[in-house]
N, C-alpha and C positions, 0 to 999 in steps of 0.2 A: 504493500499500499502505502502510495506518494506523502512525503509530506510537504500539506500546506502549513507553509508559512500566514497567511491568512487567522484558520484557524487555531494555529499556539500563538499567534502575540490575544485572539481573545482568551485564552486559555490560561495563558499569562496576565492578560490581565485581570481576569473576572478572580484565580487563587490569590495575589496582591492584592485586592480590595478587601478580598474573603478575608486573608491574614492581618490586616489593618482594623476592621473592624472587628474581631477576636481581641485583636494586644488592648485596645482601647474598651472593650465589653466595660470595664470598670467604670468610663465618661461614654454615661448611656446620652446626656444632650449634648456632650460634643457632638460625638455621630448624627448622632438628628439633623440636630445641624449643618454639619457637613454632609447629610447624606439629602435631608431638601434642598438646597446649593448649587447640591450635582443632580440634582432632579430637574430644580428650576433653569439654568444655566441649559439642562439638556432642553428640553419643551423653549423657550427660547431657539434654539440656535436652529430644532427637527421646524417651527413654525416664521422662521423665514427663509427656510432654505423651501420649506412651501411654498410659502408667499414668491416666493421669488423664484422658483420652477412656473410659476403660476401666471407672472406679468405683474403681479398683485405690487400696491404701491402700499407705504401708509399712507401722502400726499396723501392719497385717495379718499377721503373717509366710507364714501359708498362702497368702494369691493375691501376692504379693509377693517371696520364695524367692530369682525369678531377678532381678532389678533387680540386691538383699539379694548377692546373689552376683555377681553382676557389678562393682558396686562397692568389692566385699571383694578385687579381680583386681591 
């Protein structure tokens, strides 16, 4: 079976994330804050990617009202 570098990178990232969460298990508030910030950043990046791919501009409120509403939550 050939070695897939992308799958290996994903596996290493996942293992490193699990190890860091395990190491910081006594600091649950810090881990929760860090994971919340990471999830928010990923959601923003995905939203920006989808908006750019579909040609939506944030300056046009008619087409981007969903993104603006999600950002105000």
